[in-house]
Legacy VTK file of the C-alpha trace (Angstrom):
# vtk DataFile Version 3.0
C-alpha trace
ASCII
DATASET POLYDATA
POINTS 459 float
104.206 139.019 101.519
107.908 140.039 101.902
109.376 136.951 100.384
106.990 137.076 97.415
107.976 140.698 96.817
111.682 139.937 97.004
111.261 137.071 94.478
109.410 139.380 91.932
112.112 142.191 92.346
114.838 139.504 91.699
113.135 138.381 88.553
112.730 141.872 87.266
116.346 142.647 88.188
117.487 139.672 86.000
115.227 140.805 83.082
116.744 144.217 83.243
120.279 142.806 83.262
119.471 140.559 80.273
118.407 143.492 78.246
121.548 145.427 79.064
123.731 143.648 76.423
125.605 146.087 74.227
124.679 146.129 70.571
126.200 147.424 67.427
124.042 150.467 67.567
124.762 151.163 71.280
126.621 154.415 71.909
129.867 154.351 73.868
129.509 155.074 77.451
125.849 154.149 77.530
124.780 153.309 80.999
123.348 149.838 81.833
121.391 148.611 84.739
123.588 147.433 87.662
123.961 143.670 88.019
125.491 142.364 91.065
127.106 138.955 91.547
123.987 137.296 92.907
122.021 137.816 89.683
121.890 135.053 87.002
123.484 136.129 83.733
121.210 136.204 80.627
119.936 132.789 79.717
121.173 131.266 76.464
120.650 127.922 74.756
124.263 126.876 74.888
125.692 123.452 74.042
125.435 122.203 77.602
121.720 122.930 77.671
121.108 121.138 74.400
122.930 118.131 75.847
120.819 118.323 78.999
117.678 118.506 76.968
118.678 115.389 75.109
119.447 113.723 78.453
116.016 114.457 79.544
114.422 112.706 76.635
116.773 109.746 76.913
115.985 109.389 80.601
112.284 109.857 80.165
112.149 107.171 77.329
114.298 104.806 79.418
111.894 105.350 82.392
108.824 104.864 80.229
110.002 101.705 78.485
111.148 100.083 81.754
108.063 101.060 83.610
105.723 99.684 80.861
107.692 96.467 80.480
107.929 95.991 84.224
104.197 96.728 84.729
103.322 94.087 82.172
105.663 91.549 83.838
104.241 92.447 87.220
100.601 92.122 86.050
101.255 88.440 85.063
102.128 87.706 88.575
99.998 90.150 90.550
97.315 88.891 92.916
94.951 90.692 94.981
95.630 91.162 98.696
92.866 88.700 99.534
94.603 86.055 97.506
97.878 86.313 99.303
98.571 84.244 102.391
98.805 86.229 105.517
102.401 85.250 106.063
103.359 87.025 102.721
101.603 90.350 103.669
104.125 92.229 105.714
103.443 95.249 107.941
105.996 97.414 106.458
107.006 100.597 108.198
108.205 103.622 106.420
112.010 104.009 106.522
112.115 107.842 106.569
112.690 109.249 110.027
109.675 111.637 110.005
106.677 112.478 107.901
107.227 114.546 104.756
103.899 115.676 103.167
105.757 117.046 100.248
107.487 113.769 99.453
104.207 111.895 100.086
102.394 114.101 97.651
105.036 113.421 94.939
105.091 109.766 95.431
108.531 109.973 97.059
110.181 111.527 94.038
112.097 114.540 95.566
115.916 113.923 95.122
116.423 117.040 92.804
114.021 119.270 94.549
114.631 118.516 98.319
115.127 121.599 100.427
114.149 122.813 103.934
113.293 119.983 106.399
113.046 117.528 103.533
116.848 117.771 102.520
118.562 115.791 105.238
116.748 112.523 104.271
115.874 113.050 100.584
119.049 114.858 99.450
121.542 116.542 101.918
122.737 118.663 99.026
119.722 120.896 99.504
120.540 121.765 103.109
120.372 125.514 103.225
118.226 125.813 100.178
118.367 125.749 96.399
118.815 129.395 95.452
117.907 129.251 91.798
117.312 133.054 91.605
120.770 133.737 93.193
119.378 136.265 95.652
121.660 136.225 98.749
119.843 134.202 101.446
119.824 135.262 105.073
122.435 133.612 107.317
119.793 132.171 109.645
117.202 130.661 107.386
114.815 128.536 109.262
113.837 127.380 112.833
110.890 125.068 112.619
109.309 124.673 115.995
107.018 122.825 116.116
106.837 120.601 113.113
103.964 118.099 113.572
102.726 115.350 111.318
100.143 112.621 111.415
99.189 109.916 109.027
97.000 106.754 108.655
95.996 104.409 105.751
92.350 104.206 104.785
91.757 100.912 106.573
92.847 102.449 109.898
90.613 105.480 109.412
87.642 103.224 108.585
88.278 100.884 111.500
88.629 103.755 114.004
85.324 105.189 112.877
83.610 101.840 113.298
85.017 101.315 116.830
83.820 104.861 117.824
80.362 104.320 116.328
79.636 100.990 117.859
81.774 101.272 121.008
83.735 98.280 119.833
86.609 98.792 122.214
84.317 98.250 125.109
82.148 95.430 123.746
83.920 92.326 122.809
81.307 90.875 120.542
80.844 94.052 118.380
84.598 94.589 118.322
85.119 91.001 117.106
82.673 91.549 114.282
84.556 94.604 113.202
87.850 92.758 113.219
86.198 90.075 111.072
84.957 92.720 108.665
88.504 93.957 108.230
90.050 90.514 108.060
93.421 90.745 106.253
93.368 94.452 105.816
96.475 96.118 107.188
96.156 98.762 109.774
98.648 101.735 109.814
99.079 104.842 111.789
101.871 107.285 112.385
102.809 110.529 114.265
105.863 112.704 113.959
107.360 115.742 115.783
110.460 117.639 115.053
112.383 120.868 115.301
115.143 121.927 112.812
117.526 124.952 112.796
119.279 126.057 109.560
122.215 128.457 109.788
123.453 129.266 106.353
124.217 125.810 104.855
124.399 123.971 108.232
121.484 122.265 109.956
120.694 120.695 113.290
117.569 118.494 113.466
115.897 116.505 116.293
112.890 114.299 115.400
110.613 111.808 117.206
108.472 109.384 115.139
106.067 106.599 116.153
104.609 104.008 113.638
102.307 101.146 114.272
100.939 98.573 111.753
98.850 95.427 112.137
96.913 92.838 110.156
94.906 89.798 111.248
96.537 86.372 110.632
94.832 83.100 109.917
96.145 79.905 108.595
93.104 79.215 106.218
92.347 82.978 105.513
88.659 82.301 105.934
86.031 84.367 107.845
84.259 84.453 110.040
86.650 83.066 112.741
86.060 82.381 116.383
87.706 84.663 118.906
90.146 81.841 119.731
91.255 81.628 116.030
91.735 85.434 115.722
95.313 86.570 115.997
96.576 90.041 115.028
100.215 90.609 114.082
101.418 93.968 115.261
104.581 95.981 114.687
105.573 99.145 116.529
108.581 101.409 116.199
109.420 104.644 117.903
112.477 106.471 116.635
114.153 109.438 118.278
117.013 111.066 116.202
119.433 113.811 116.617
121.410 114.816 113.637
123.536 117.455 111.975
124.433 118.086 108.373
125.825 120.701 105.917
126.173 121.301 102.266
128.501 123.365 100.117
128.093 124.924 96.625
130.100 126.700 94.028
129.909 130.502 93.783
127.533 130.219 90.716
125.112 127.818 92.563
125.260 125.163 89.978
126.878 122.219 91.899
125.909 121.166 95.428
127.314 118.505 97.873
125.837 117.649 101.136
126.077 115.189 104.034
123.785 114.450 107.058
124.392 111.994 109.927
122.065 111.233 112.827
122.262 109.243 115.958
119.034 107.291 116.584
117.452 105.432 119.455
114.743 102.958 118.585
112.152 100.932 120.269
110.894 98.064 118.264
108.089 95.574 118.927
106.876 92.786 116.785
104.499 89.974 117.908
101.095 88.446 117.777
98.074 89.378 119.883
94.717 87.799 120.433
91.686 90.141 120.235
91.291 90.047 124.049
94.950 91.052 124.529
94.515 94.030 122.219
91.287 95.353 123.752
92.386 94.972 127.470
94.742 97.812 128.042
96.605 96.134 130.896
97.385 92.951 129.024
98.422 94.786 125.872
100.912 97.063 127.809
102.287 94.062 129.785
102.964 92.029 126.714
104.509 94.994 124.642
106.739 96.069 127.646
108.256 92.560 127.908
108.889 92.104 124.130
110.086 95.602 123.464
113.564 95.834 122.152
115.812 98.985 122.339
118.335 99.737 119.636
120.785 102.632 118.830
122.946 103.413 115.891
124.180 106.030 113.433
123.174 106.647 109.880
124.742 108.826 107.232
123.237 110.291 103.975
125.140 111.989 101.272
123.921 113.729 98.117
124.885 115.572 94.997
122.926 117.990 92.881
124.191 119.438 89.582
122.274 122.246 87.764
123.079 121.464 84.168
121.889 124.785 82.685
119.866 127.912 83.191
117.222 127.452 80.620
114.520 125.164 82.103
116.991 124.569 84.964
117.627 120.775 84.179
119.064 119.114 87.257
120.690 115.779 88.073
120.871 114.268 91.698
122.615 111.340 93.063
121.762 110.291 96.668
123.113 107.569 98.822
121.305 106.715 102.043
122.818 104.631 104.804
126.268 104.947 103.372
128.346 101.984 104.296
125.251 100.449 105.790
123.670 101.644 109.026
123.865 99.364 112.127
121.477 99.547 115.099
122.548 97.497 118.002
120.385 95.965 120.610
120.802 97.354 124.144
118.910 94.949 126.276
120.602 91.646 125.325
120.029 88.641 127.421
120.666 84.952 127.221
117.370 84.308 125.292
118.061 86.878 122.670
118.139 85.445 119.137
121.197 86.242 117.034
119.108 87.946 114.335
117.623 90.263 116.906
120.955 91.568 118.158
121.505 94.029 115.230
119.323 95.796 112.661
121.123 96.407 109.439
119.917 98.871 106.874
121.662 98.573 103.567
122.864 101.317 101.158
120.118 102.825 99.159
121.000 104.561 95.837
118.705 107.183 94.244
119.264 108.895 90.962
116.928 111.656 89.678
116.525 114.037 86.906
114.270 117.142 86.704
113.474 120.312 84.875
112.032 123.371 86.563
110.962 126.073 84.019
109.485 129.426 85.251
105.729 130.030 85.559
105.204 133.732 85.194
107.389 135.957 87.409
107.351 134.192 90.677
106.417 130.528 89.973
107.847 127.300 88.797
106.829 123.982 87.292
108.958 121.009 88.442
108.912 117.758 86.645
111.141 114.862 87.960
111.946 111.225 86.878
113.554 109.099 89.501
114.969 105.733 90.262
115.177 104.602 93.888
116.362 101.355 95.706
118.669 100.941 92.684
121.099 98.693 94.617
118.401 96.619 96.306
118.044 93.285 94.554
114.994 92.304 96.511
112.993 95.208 95.149
111.508 94.368 91.642
112.263 96.560 88.791
108.751 97.850 88.360
108.837 99.393 91.849
112.195 101.269 91.308
110.857 104.053 89.125
108.592 107.009 89.922
107.796 110.382 88.436
106.185 113.608 89.829
105.085 117.181 89.076
104.933 120.159 91.189
103.508 123.602 90.590
105.015 126.376 92.763
103.471 129.839 93.099
105.095 132.758 94.975
108.488 131.035 95.429
110.314 127.656 94.791
110.051 124.375 96.595
109.048 124.236 100.163
109.245 128.018 100.485
106.501 128.636 97.817
103.393 130.238 99.075
101.306 127.662 97.269
102.250 124.269 96.049
100.226 121.752 94.001
101.848 118.287 93.788
101.211 114.856 92.136
103.277 111.847 91.615
102.953 108.431 90.010
104.495 104.958 90.616
103.320 101.366 90.190
100.932 101.754 93.161
99.058 104.571 91.533
98.719 108.361 91.769
99.629 110.510 94.700
98.795 114.242 95.325
99.182 116.905 97.792
98.758 120.651 98.549
101.000 123.147 100.410
100.014 126.570 101.879
102.892 128.679 103.226
101.878 131.878 105.202
105.423 132.617 106.146
105.067 132.045 109.912
102.878 128.937 109.610
102.651 126.291 106.913
99.989 123.620 106.191
100.578 120.509 104.000
98.306 117.584 103.177
99.006 114.519 100.940
97.538 111.216 99.849
100.189 108.643 98.706
99.649 105.494 96.936
102.288 102.842 98.100
103.101 99.293 97.016
103.820 97.233 100.132
103.993 93.777 98.399
107.102 91.666 98.399
109.045 91.025 95.228
106.689 91.061 92.248
103.585 91.003 94.567
101.379 93.982 94.010
99.702 95.047 97.251
98.528 98.728 97.099
97.916 100.922 100.112
96.875 104.464 100.297
98.164 106.622 103.123
96.868 110.114 104.054
99.200 112.539 105.869
98.969 116.076 107.177
101.739 118.432 108.500
101.488 121.630 110.430
104.757 123.674 111.086
105.858 127.018 112.459
108.947 128.826 111.144
109.701 131.301 113.852
112.442 132.904 111.737
110.256 133.616 108.749
111.326 136.705 106.618
LINES 1 460
459 0 1 2 3 4 5 6 7 8 9 10 11 12 13 14 15 16 17 18 19 20 21 22 23 24 25 26 27 28 29 30 31 32 33 34 35 36 37 38 39 40 41 42 43 44 45 46 47 48 49 50 51 52 53 54 55 56 57 58 59 60 61 62 63 64 65 66 67 68 69 70 71 72 73 74 75 76 77 78 79 80 81 82 83 84 85 86 87 88 89 90 91 92 93 94 95 96 97 98 99 100 101 102 103 104 105 106 107 108 109 110 111 112 113 114 115 116 117 118 119 120 121 122 123 124 125 126 127 128 129 130 131 132 133 134 135 136 137 138 139 140 141 142 143 144 145 146 147 148 149 150 151 152 153 154 155 156 157 158 159 160 161 162 163 164 165 166 167 168 169 170 171 172 173 174 175 176 177 178 179 180 181 182 183 184 185 186 187 188 189 190 191 192 193 194 195 196 197 198 199 200 201 202 203 204 205 206 207 208 209 210 211 212 213 214 215 216 217 218 219 220 221 222 223 224 225 226 227 228 229 230 231 232 233 234 235 236 237 238 239 240 241 242 243 244 245 246 247 248 249 250 251 252 253 254 255 256 257 258 259 260 261 262 263 264 265 266 267 268 269 270 271 272 273 274 275 276 277 278 279 280 281 282 283 284 285 286 287 288 289 290 291 292 293 294 295 296 297 298 299 300 301 302 303 304 305 306 307 308 309 310 311 312 313 314 315 316 317 318 319 320 321 322 323 324 325 326 327 328 329 330 331 332 333 334 335 336 337 338 339 340 341 342 343 344 345 346 347 348 349 350 351 352 353 354 355 356 357 358 359 360 361 362 363 364 365 366 367 368 369 370 371 372 373 374 375 376 377 378 379 380 381 382 383 384 385 386 387 388 389 390 391 392 393 394 395 396 397 398 399 400 401 402 403 404 405 406 407 408 409 410 411 412 413 414 415 416 417 418 419 420 421 422 423 424 425 426 427 428 429 430 431 432 433 434 435 436 437 438 439 440 441 442 443 444 445 446 447 448 449 450 451 452 453 454 455 456 457 458
């Protein structure tokens, strides 16, 4: 593949240049291989690199101690999902504007490695790519159209299979028994579509995303219940965003700064349904249309990435999402609108990450990252703020690698994913463990996602 060959040639070129240092036995006028300005100078263990290595062990030790202590504290208060009252189990919708299988496979830890379509949300400093090899990238880098993603949790997949097998959507009695069997288990489904265009270090992105989550409520949390006692709480959000962003870097490619802003229009619904209302399409559509709220607003993300050295490529990232808070104002306000429904406020979200990315052979890399997120959110317990991930890249770096193998860990458990990039088309799958409990509550949910994308400007 052209990109893989270019990567190999760039690596060989760097090796030739590193061997071209003059020695005491070198003759005057001896020729050396040409080294242009895009090639990384020979790697040395300088003082800065030694400091970066020490920082890695300090951050890793800090992460490990806090995670173990926080986990022990959480286990003292954790209860199973069945033990929680239905009012305490929230149908949490993802905050990211579109599906990222790479982030899902790494448990969300992506701040120092985000590039391609992942950069605008996870770290705008990576807009235009992270050119560790210093080969000059093309001016027009990417044009993803389409970029399609879908996801669901295990409960939703199982419930859908049962409905199809027993024709539950048409038969009320059978459908009710299925709802009883899944009492208290949260249902979640999602679909995303997007196109993005990258010109040098400037990007334009338009995305559409739909999420739906539901669980059955009951005051006594007992089964079986009569149809009259069965109430399902449902939340729906569709989000359409148009945004633009850019990043800048120094000539040596060691320090990156980026910003991305998007204007979003949201349709939000939250309410309770009886089983009959959910099954009958006409009733469901009528209820949703009358309670649907329309919001619009602007959000801004900024990010920084610092490559601390060349040996092992230690990197430090700082990302702030929803800078200065993001406000989404209700469009269809009437006399009955409650004050708390007029504006949706999303607070600042600070993320700090540290990673190392040593080479694997001539055209691969191993990425290891430790990250803290939601650092300014006091409502998120400490044990949920830390996560770590690993990624093996072959035939390139990051999202442009021909093959990517990913895994991540947080309090909810282990996540994993795969990436296959065939230049023109790309396939990604991931399974993510996520903790949706409130405060110190530990409620684990597993979500499975898949992404298919076409980069019409592949090299």
